[in-house]
Gaussian input, Z-matrix of N, CA and C with variables (Angstrom, degrees):
# hf/3-21g

backbone

0 1
 N
 C     1     B1
 C     2     B2     1     A1
 N     3     B3     2     A2     1     D1
 C     4     B4     3     A3     2     D2
 C     5     B5     4     A4     3     D3
 N     6     B6     5     A5     4     D4
 C     7     B7     6     A6     5     D5
 C     8     B8     7     A7     6     D6
 N     9     B9     8     A8     7     D7
 C    10    B10     9     A9     8     D8
 C    11    B11    10    A10     9     D9
 N    12    B12    11    A11    10    D10
 C    13    B13    12    A12    11    D11
 C    14    B14    13    A13    12    D12
 N    15    B15    14    A14    13    D13
 C    16    B16    15    A15    14    D14
 C    17    B17    16    A16    15    D15
 N    18    B18    17    A17    16    D16
 C    19    B19    18    A18    17    D17
 C    20    B20    19    A19    18    D18
 N    21    B21    20    A20    19    D19
 C    22    B22    21    A21    20    D20
 C    23    B23    22    A22    21    D21
 N    24    B24    23    A23    22    D22
 C    25    B25    24    A24    23    D23
 C    26    B26    25    A25    24    D24
 N    27    B27    26    A26    25    D25
 C    28    B28    27    A27    26    D26
 C    29    B29    28    A28    27    D27
 N    30    B30    29    A29    28    D28
 C    31    B31    30    A30    29    D29
 C    32    B32    31    A31    30    D30
 N    33    B33    32    A32    31    D31
 C    34    B34    33    A33    32    D32
 C    35    B35    34    A34    33    D33
 N    36    B36    35    A35    34    D34
 C    37    B37    36    A36    35    D35
 C    38    B38    37    A37    36    D36
 N    39    B39    38    A38    37    D37
 C    40    B40    39    A39    38    D38
 C    41    B41    40    A40    39    D39
 N    42    B42    41    A41    40    D40
 C    43    B43    42    A42    41    D41
 C    44    B44    43    A43    42    D42
 N    45    B45    44    A44    43    D43
 C    46    B46    45    A45    44    D44
 C    47    B47    46    A46    45    D45
 N    48    B48    47    A47    46    D46
 C    49    B49    48    A48    47    D47
 C    50    B50    49    A49    48    D48
 N    51    B51    50    A50    49    D49
 C    52    B52    51    A51    50    D50
 C    53    B53    52    A52    51    D51
 N    54    B54    53    A53    52    D52
 C    55    B55    54    A54    53    D53
 C    56    B56    55    A55    54    D54
 N    57    B57    56    A56    55    D55
 C    58    B58    57    A57    56    D56
 C    59    B59    58    A58    57    D57
 N    60    B60    59    A59    58    D58
 C    61    B61    60    A60    59    D59
 C    62    B62    61    A61    60    D60
 N    63    B63    62    A62    61    D61
 C    64    B64    63    A63    62    D62
 C    65    B65    64    A64    63    D63
 N    66    B66    65    A65    64    D64
 C    67    B67    66    A66    65    D65
 C    68    B68    67    A67    66    D66
 N    69    B69    68    A68    67    D67
 C    70    B70    69    A69    68    D68
 C    71    B71    70    A70    69    D69
 N    72    B72    71    A71    70    D70
 C    73    B73    72    A72    71    D71
 C    74    B74    73    A73    72    D72
 N    75    B75    74    A74    73    D73
 C    76    B76    75    A75    74    D74
 C    77    B77    76    A76    75    D75
 N    78    B78    77    A77    76    D76
 C    79    B79    78    A78    77    D77
 C    80    B80    79    A79    78    D78
 N    81    B81    80    A80    79    D79
 C    82    B82    81    A81    80    D80
 C    83    B83    82    A82    81    D81
 N    84    B84    83    A83    82    D82
 C    85    B85    84    A84    83    D83
 C    86    B86    85    A85    84    D84
 N    87    B87    86    A86    85    D85
 C    88    B88    87    A87    86    D86
 C    89    B89    88    A88    87    D87
 N    90    B90    89    A89    88    D88
 C    91    B91    90    A90    89    D89
 C    92    B92    91    A91    90    D90
 N    93    B93    92    A92    91    D91
 C    94    B94    93    A93    92    D92
 C    95    B95    94    A94    93    D93
 N    96    B96    95    A95    94    D94
 C    97    B97    96    A96    95    D95
 C    98    B98    97    A97    96    D96
 N    99    B99    98    A98    97    D97
 C   100   B100    99    A99    98    D98
 C   101   B101   100   A100    99    D99
 N   102   B102   101   A101   100   D100
 C   103   B103   102   A102   101   D101
 C   104   B104   103   A103   102   D102
 N   105   B105   104   A104   103   D103
 C   106   B106   105   A105   104   D104
 C   107   B107   106   A106   105   D105
 N   108   B108   107   A107   106   D106
 C   109   B109   108   A108   107   D107
 C   110   B110   109   A109   108   D108
 N   111   B111   110   A110   109   D109
 C   112   B112   111   A111   110   D110
 C   113   B113   112   A112   111   D111
 N   114   B114   113   A113   112   D112
 C   115   B115   114   A114   113   D113
 C   116   B116   115   A115   114   D114
 N   117   B117   116   A116   115   D115
 C   118   B118   117   A117   116   D116
 C   119   B119   118   A118   117   D117
 N   120   B120   119   A119   118   D118
 C   121   B121   120   A120   119   D119
 C   122   B122   121   A121   120   D120
 N   123   B123   122   A122   121   D121
 C   124   B124   123   A123   122   D122
 C   125   B125   124   A124   123   D123
 N   126   B126   125   A125   124   D124
 C   127   B127   126   A126   125   D125
 C   128   B128   127   A127   126   D126
 N   129   B129   128   A128   127   D127
 C   130   B130   129   A129   128   D128
 C   131   B131   130   A130   129   D129
 N   132   B132   131   A131   130   D130
 C   133   B133   132   A132   131   D131
 C   134   B134   133   A133   132   D132
 N   135   B135   134   A134   133   D133
 C   136   B136   135   A135   134   D134
 C   137   B137   136   A136   135   D135
 N   138   B138   137   A137   136   D136
 C   139   B139   138   A138   137   D137
 C   140   B140   139   A139   138   D138
 N   141   B141   140   A140   139   D139
 C   142   B142   141   A141   140   D140
 C   143   B143   142   A142   141   D141
 N   144   B144   143   A143   142   D142
 C   145   B145   144   A144   143   D143
 C   146   B146   145   A145   144   D144
 N   147   B147   146   A146   145   D145
 C   148   B148   147   A147   146   D146
 C   149   B149   148   A148   147   D147
 N   150   B150   149   A149   148   D148
 C   151   B151   150   A150   149   D149
 C   152   B152   151   A151   150   D150
 N   153   B153   152   A152   151   D151
 C   154   B154   153   A153   152   D152
 C   155   B155   154   A154   153   D153
 N   156   B156   155   A155   154   D154
 C   157   B157   156   A156   155   D155
 C   158   B158   157   A157   156   D156
 N   159   B159   158   A158   157   D157
 C   160   B160   159   A159   158   D158
 C   161   B161   160   A160   159   D159
 N   162   B162   161   A161   160   D160
 C   163   B163   162   A162   161   D161
 C   164   B164   163   A163   162   D162
 N   165   B165   164   A164   163   D163
 C   166   B166   165   A165   164   D164
 C   167   B167   166   A166   165   D165
 N   168   B168   167   A167   166   D166
 C   169   B169   168   A168   167   D167
 C   170   B170   169   A169   168   D168
 N   171   B171   170   A170   169   D169
 C   172   B172   171   A171   170   D170
 C   173   B173   172   A172   171   D171
 N   174   B174   173   A173   172   D172
 C   175   B175   174   A174   173   D173
 C   176   B176   175   A175   174   D174
 N   177   B177   176   A176   175   D175
 C   178   B178   177   A177   176   D176
 C   179   B179   178   A178   177   D177
 N   180   B180   179   A179   178   D178
 C   181   B181   180   A180   179   D179
 C   182   B182   181   A181   180   D180
 N   183   B183   182   A182   181   D181
 C   184   B184   183   A183   182   D182
 C   185   B185   184   A184   183   D183
 N   186   B186   185   A185   184   D184
 C   187   B187   186   A186   185   D185
 C   188   B188   187   A187   186   D186
 N   189   B189   188   A188   187   D187
 C   190   B190   189   A189   188   D188
 C   191   B191   190   A190   189   D189
 N   192   B192   191   A191   190   D190
 C   193   B193   192   A192   191   D191
 C   194   B194   193   A193   192   D192
 N   195   B195   194   A194   193   D193
 C   196   B196   195   A195   194   D194
 C   197   B197   196   A196   195   D195
 N   198   B198   197   A197   196   D196
 C   199   B199   198   A198   197   D197
 C   200   B200   199   A199   198   D198
 N   201   B201   200   A200   199   D199
 C   202   B202   201   A201   200   D200
 C   203   B203   202   A202   201   D201
 N   204   B204   203   A203   202   D202
 C   205   B205   204   A204   203   D203
 C   206   B206   205   A205   204   D204
 N   207   B207   206   A206   205   D205
 C   208   B208   207   A207   206   D206
 C   209   B209   208   A208   207   D207
 N   210   B210   209   A209   208   D208
 C   211   B211   210   A210   209   D209
 C   212   B212   211   A211   210   D210
 N   213   B213   212   A212   211   D211
 C   214   B214   213   A213   212   D212
 C   215   B215   214   A214   213   D213
 N   216   B216   215   A215   214   D214
 C   217   B217   216   A216   215   D215
 C   218   B218   217   A217   216   D216
 N   219   B219   218   A218   217   D217
 C   220   B220   219   A219   218   D218
 C   221   B221   220   A220   219   D219
 N   222   B222   221   A221   220   D220
 C   223   B223   222   A222   221   D221
 C   224   B224   223   A223   222   D222
 N   225   B225   224   A224   223   D223
 C   226   B226   225   A225   224   D224
 C   227   B227   226   A226   225   D225
 N   228   B228   227   A227   226   D226
 C   229   B229   228   A228   227   D227
 C   230   B230   229   A229   228   D228
 N   231   B231   230   A230   229   D229
 C   232   B232   231   A231   230   D230
 C   233   B233   232   A232   231   D231
 N   234   B234   233   A233   232   D232
 C   235   B235   234   A234   233   D233
 C   236   B236   235   A235   234   D234

   B1=1.4393
   B2=1.5183
   B3=1.3062
   B4=1.4543
   B5=1.4892
   B6=1.3323
   B7=1.4166
   B8=1.5055
   B9=1.3242
   B10=1.4584
   B11=1.5242
   B12=1.3516
   B13=1.4399
   B14=1.5542
   B15=1.3291
   B16=1.4491
   B17=1.5321
   B18=1.3726
   B19=1.4631
   B20=1.5056
   B21=1.3486
   B22=1.4526
   B23=1.5042
   B24=1.2993
   B25=1.4710
   B26=1.5255
   B27=1.2700
   B28=1.4729
   B29=1.5402
   B30=1.3316
   B31=1.4798
   B32=1.5323
   B33=1.3207
   B34=1.4397
   B35=1.5121
   B36=1.3284
   B37=1.4607
   B38=1.5345
   B39=1.3358
   B40=1.4638
   B41=1.5047
   B42=1.3301
   B43=1.4514
   B44=1.5393
   B45=1.3258
   B46=1.4886
   B47=1.4969
   B48=1.3037
   B49=1.4815
   B50=1.5226
   B51=1.3537
   B52=1.4432
   B53=1.5204
   B54=1.3085
   B55=1.4708
   B56=1.5494
   B57=1.3060
   B58=1.4740
   B59=1.5143
   B60=1.3115
   B61=1.4598
   B62=1.5039
   B63=1.3386
   B64=1.4933
   B65=1.5146
   B66=1.2930
   B67=1.5059
   B68=1.4820
   B69=1.3198
   B70=1.4649
   B71=1.4902
   B72=1.3146
   B73=1.5109
   B74=1.5187
   B75=1.3381
   B76=1.4836
   B77=1.5457
   B78=1.3238
   B79=1.4954
   B80=1.4915
   B81=1.3384
   B82=1.4290
   B83=1.5254
   B84=1.3281
   B85=1.4917
   B86=1.5117
   B87=1.3592
   B88=1.4587
   B89=1.5260
   B90=1.3255
   B91=1.4629
   B92=1.5511
   B93=1.3104
   B94=1.4293
   B95=1.5561
   B96=1.3183
   B97=1.4746
   B98=1.5333
   B99=1.3469
   B100=1.4514
   B101=1.5198
   B102=1.3247
   B103=1.4693
   B104=1.5065
   B105=1.3385
   B106=1.4575
   B107=1.5397
   B108=1.3334
   B109=1.4967
   B110=1.5153
   B111=1.3192
   B112=1.4432
   B113=1.5006
   B114=1.3309
   B115=1.5063
   B116=1.5036
   B117=1.3601
   B118=1.4739
   B119=1.5322
   B120=1.3188
   B121=1.4860
   B122=1.5145
   B123=1.3091
   B124=1.4755
   B125=1.5261
   B126=1.3362
   B127=1.4508
   B128=1.5133
   B129=1.3365
   B130=1.4237
   B131=1.5239
   B132=1.3220
   B133=1.4511
   B134=1.5223
   B135=1.3210
   B136=1.4793
   B137=1.5176
   B138=1.3123
   B139=1.4732
   B140=1.5057
   B141=1.3319
   B142=1.4627
   B143=1.5261
   B144=1.3594
   B145=1.4196
   B146=1.5406
   B147=1.3253
   B148=1.4762
   B149=1.5153
   B150=1.3585
   B151=1.4271
   B152=1.5235
   B153=1.3222
   B154=1.4672
   B155=1.5296
   B156=1.3552
   B157=1.4745
   B158=1.5334
   B159=1.3443
   B160=1.4351
   B161=1.5346
   B162=1.3288
   B163=1.4673
   B164=1.5159
   B165=1.3350
   B166=1.4763
   B167=1.5450
   B168=1.3202
   B169=1.4697
   B170=1.5335
   B171=1.3558
   B172=1.4793
   B173=1.5256
   B174=1.3450
   B175=1.4507
   B176=1.5298
   B177=1.3634
   B178=1.4383
   B179=1.5318
   B180=1.3634
   B181=1.4684
   B182=1.5098
   B183=1.3755
   B184=1.4817
   B185=1.5319
   B186=1.3377
   B187=1.4176
   B188=1.5303
   B189=1.3299
   B190=1.4404
   B191=1.5357
   B192=1.3008
   B193=1.4630
   B194=1.5279
   B195=1.3414
   B196=1.4513
   B197=1.5291
   B198=1.3138
   B199=1.4459
   B200=1.5225
   B201=1.3464
   B202=1.4596
   B203=1.5439
   B204=1.3295
   B205=1.4635
   B206=1.5161
   B207=1.3440
   B208=1.4498
   B209=1.5125
   B210=1.3316
   B211=1.4457
   B212=1.5022
   B213=1.3065
   B214=1.4367
   B215=1.5360
   B216=1.3102
   B217=1.4737
   B218=1.5261
   B219=1.3217
   B220=1.4545
   B221=1.5326
   B222=1.3203
   B223=1.4746
   B224=1.5093
   B225=1.3334
   B226=1.4726
   B227=1.5229
   B228=1.3387
   B229=1.4725
   B230=1.5591
   B231=1.3407
   B232=1.4356
   B233=1.5228
   B234=1.3166
   B235=1.4571
   B236=1.5307
   A1=109.82
   A2=114.21
   A3=118.61
   A4=111.25
   A5=118.46
   A6=124.05
   A7=111.86
   A8=118.39
   A9=122.79
   A10=110.26
   A11=116.70
   A12=120.02
   A13=106.58
   A14=113.73
   A15=120.97
   A16=108.23
   A17=115.39
   A18=120.67
   A19=113.51
   A20=117.64
   A21=121.32
   A22=112.27
   A23=117.80
   A24=120.95
   A25=109.47
   A26=116.26
   A27=120.15
   A28=111.50
   A29=116.63
   A30=121.99
   A31=108.26
   A32=118.70
   A33=121.19
   A34=111.97
   A35=116.89
   A36=119.16
   A37=111.32
   A38=115.75
   A39=118.70
   A40=111.58
   A41=118.08
   A42=123.67
   A43=110.47
   A44=116.09
   A45=119.00
   A46=111.93
   A47=118.36
   A48=120.06
   A49=111.74
   A50=117.74
   A51=120.46
   A52=113.13
   A53=116.78
   A54=121.01
   A55=110.23
   A56=116.18
   A57=117.74
   A58=109.83
   A59=115.14
   A60=118.90
   A61=112.26
   A62=114.70
   A63=122.17
   A64=107.27
   A65=114.49
   A66=117.85
   A67=111.21
   A68=115.15
   A69=124.53
   A70=114.76
   A71=117.79
   A72=121.46
   A73=110.98
   A74=113.80
   A75=118.55
   A76=106.85
   A77=113.23
   A78=120.56
   A79=108.38
   A80=114.51
   A81=121.41
   A82=108.29
   A83=116.57
   A84=122.81
   A85=108.63
   A86=116.33
   A87=121.40
   A88=109.04
   A89=114.60
   A90=122.14
   A91=111.49
   A92=117.33
   A93=123.11
   A94=110.87
   A95=115.72
   A96=120.73
   A97=111.35
   A98=116.89
   A99=125.27
   A100=111.31
   A101=116.26
   A102=120.98
   A103=112.44
   A104=114.41
   A105=122.10
   A106=106.73
   A107=113.95
   A108=119.83
   A109=111.99
   A110=117.04
   A111=122.76
   A112=117.60
   A113=116.23
   A114=121.15
   A115=110.26
   A116=116.10
   A117=118.38
   A118=110.69
   A119=115.87
   A120=122.47
   A121=109.73
   A122=116.34
   A123=121.04
   A124=113.63
   A125=117.70
   A126=120.25
   A127=112.26
   A128=117.62
   A129=122.08
   A130=114.32
   A131=117.94
   A132=120.19
   A133=113.23
   A134=116.05
   A135=119.14
   A136=111.11
   A137=115.74
   A138=119.11
   A139=111.86
   A140=117.32
   A141=121.14
   A142=110.15
   A143=118.20
   A144=121.16
   A145=111.22
   A146=115.35
   A147=119.21
   A148=111.34
   A149=117.23
   A150=121.47
   A151=110.83
   A152=117.77
   A153=120.00
   A154=111.37
   A155=115.56
   A156=120.22
   A157=111.12
   A158=115.88
   A159=122.27
   A160=109.56
   A161=116.52
   A162=120.33
   A163=111.04
   A164=117.39
   A165=120.48
   A166=110.65
   A167=117.14
   A168=122.15
   A169=111.98
   A170=114.24
   A171=122.50
   A172=114.92
   A173=114.95
   A174=122.23
   A175=108.35
   A176=114.35
   A177=120.62
   A178=109.99
   A179=116.97
   A180=118.38
   A181=113.16
   A182=112.65
   A183=119.54
   A184=108.74
   A185=115.51
   A186=121.40
   A187=114.14
   A188=114.70
   A189=119.06
   A190=107.60
   A191=115.35
   A192=123.32
   A193=108.41
   A194=114.24
   A195=119.14
   A196=110.59
   A197=116.88
   A198=122.69
   A199=107.33
   A200=115.48
   A201=121.08
   A202=109.43
   A203=116.62
   A204=121.17
   A205=113.87
   A206=119.93
   A207=121.57
   A208=111.08
   A209=115.17
   A210=121.79
   A211=109.47
   A212=115.82
   A213=122.78
   A214=108.07
   A215=115.57
   A216=120.44
   A217=108.84
   A218=115.84
   A219=123.69
   A220=108.68
   A221=116.34
   A222=122.04
   A223=106.61
   A224=115.29
   A225=121.32
   A226=108.69
   A227=112.87
   A228=120.83
   A229=109.18
   A230=117.50
   A231=120.87
   A232=110.19
   A233=116.63
   A234=121.55
   A235=112.58
   D1=161.90
   D2=-178.12
   D3=-76.03
   D4=172.53
   D5=-178.80
   D6=-95.20
   D7=26.86
   D8=178.21
   D9=-67.88
   D10=137.57
   D11=173.89
   D12=-94.72
   D13=118.48
   D14=-174.21
   D15=-80.92
   D16=127.77
   D17=-176.25
   D18=-103.12
   D19=-22.24
   D20=-179.15
   D21=-136.95
   D22=156.33
   D23=178.83
   D24=-62.92
   D25=-40.58
   D26=179.90
   D27=-61.95
   D28=-40.07
   D29=178.13
   D30=-68.71
   D31=-36.70
   D32=-179.65
   D33=-65.64
   D34=-40.07
   D35=178.06
   D36=-67.47
   D37=-42.97
   D38=175.74
   D39=-60.51
   D40=-40.90
   D41=-179.43
   D42=-61.91
   D43=-45.30
   D44=177.87
   D45=-64.51
   D46=-37.23
   D47=178.74
   D48=-67.95
   D49=-35.63
   D50=-178.54
   D51=-85.02
   D52=-24.60
   D53=-177.23
   D54=-129.40
   D55=65.33
   D56=-176.31
   D57=-64.77
   D58=140.84
   D59=-176.52
   D60=-69.00
   D61=148.50
   D62=174.23
   D63=-128.83
   D64=156.17
   D65=179.43
   D66=85.81
   D67=-171.06
   D68=-174.64
   D69=-81.99
   D70=-22.98
   D71=-175.95
   D72=-145.30
   D73=154.91
   D74=169.95
   D75=-153.86
   D76=168.64
   D77=179.23
   D78=-127.53
   D79=154.02
   D80=178.20
   D81=-139.40
   D82=122.99
   D83=-178.30
   D84=-92.07
   D85=121.77
   D86=-178.85
   D87=-119.09
   D88=124.73
   D89=-177.26
   D90=-58.79
   D91=148.02
   D92=174.40
   D93=-66.35
   D94=-21.76
   D95=179.74
   D96=-103.19
   D97=30.41
   D98=-179.19
   D99=-53.15
   D100=137.58
   D101=178.98
   D102=-127.15
   D103=161.28
   D104=173.11
   D105=-136.05
   D106=126.42
   D107=-177.17
   D108=56.16
   D109=36.93
   D110=177.00
   D111=78.47
   D112=5.32
   D113=179.80
   D114=-126.65
   D115=151.30
   D116=179.09
   D117=-52.33
   D118=138.29
   D119=-178.11
   D120=-86.13
   D121=63.75
   D122=-175.97
   D123=-67.92
   D124=-31.13
   D125=179.88
   D126=-85.48
   D127=-23.56
   D128=179.78
   D129=95.47
   D130=13.17
   D131=179.87
   D132=-62.73
   D133=-39.92
   D134=-179.75
   D135=-64.60
   D136=-41.19
   D137=176.68
   D138=-66.44
   D139=-33.93
   D140=176.49
   D141=-62.10
   D142=-40.54
   D143=179.18
   D144=-64.44
   D145=-42.07
   D146=176.90
   D147=-63.47
   D148=-45.35
   D149=-179.88
   D150=-62.23
   D151=-38.27
   D152=177.32
   D153=-58.50
   D154=-43.27
   D155=176.41
   D156=-59.33
   D157=-43.70
   D158=-177.06
   D159=-64.63
   D160=-43.61
   D161=179.67
   D162=-63.33
   D163=-36.51
   D164=178.51
   D165=-66.58
   D166=-23.67
   D167=176.78
   D168=-85.21
   D169=5.02
   D170=178.42
   D171=68.84
   D172=34.74
   D173=170.31
   D174=-116.08
   D175=155.80
   D176=179.06
   D177=-132.74
   D178=157.43
   D179=178.29
   D180=-60.10
   D181=146.97
   D182=-179.59
   D183=-141.87
   D184=40.61
   D185=176.04
   D186=93.57
   D187=179.50
   D188=177.88
   D189=-154.88
   D190=165.09
   D191=177.33
   D192=-133.41
   D193=128.77
   D194=176.97
   D195=-76.82
   D196=125.74
   D197=177.71
   D198=-115.34
   D199=-177.92
   D200=179.07
   D201=-74.46
   D202=101.57
   D203=175.46
   D204=93.11
   D205=-2.88
   D206=179.55
   D207=-161.67
   D208=164.00
   D209=171.83
   D210=-108.46
   D211=139.27
   D212=178.35
   D213=-101.69
   D214=100.65
   D215=-178.79
   D216=-86.06
   D217=140.09
   D218=-179.18
   D219=-111.59
   D220=140.50
   D221=179.18
   D222=-131.88
   D223=147.39
   D224=175.91
   D225=-130.40
   D226=154.80
   D227=178.36
   D228=-61.28
   D229=138.15
   D230=178.27
   D231=-69.50
   D232=143.48
   D233=178.59
   D234=-72.59

């Protein structure tokens, strides 16, 4: 996947549709100021929508790393 930092849930879904993961692992950079429907995603609903897409692609979470201004989420192929 590309090194784009995702700023919104809507952008994240579009990004996954345009750049579907291949291989056993991939990473997704999510901005610390991530939003859903134009508002801060304080509850995590926007991330839940993105994760739902990722799970449908048969990948699962594999940790994350806090970076300067974003988190780098890691995903691995389901066994």
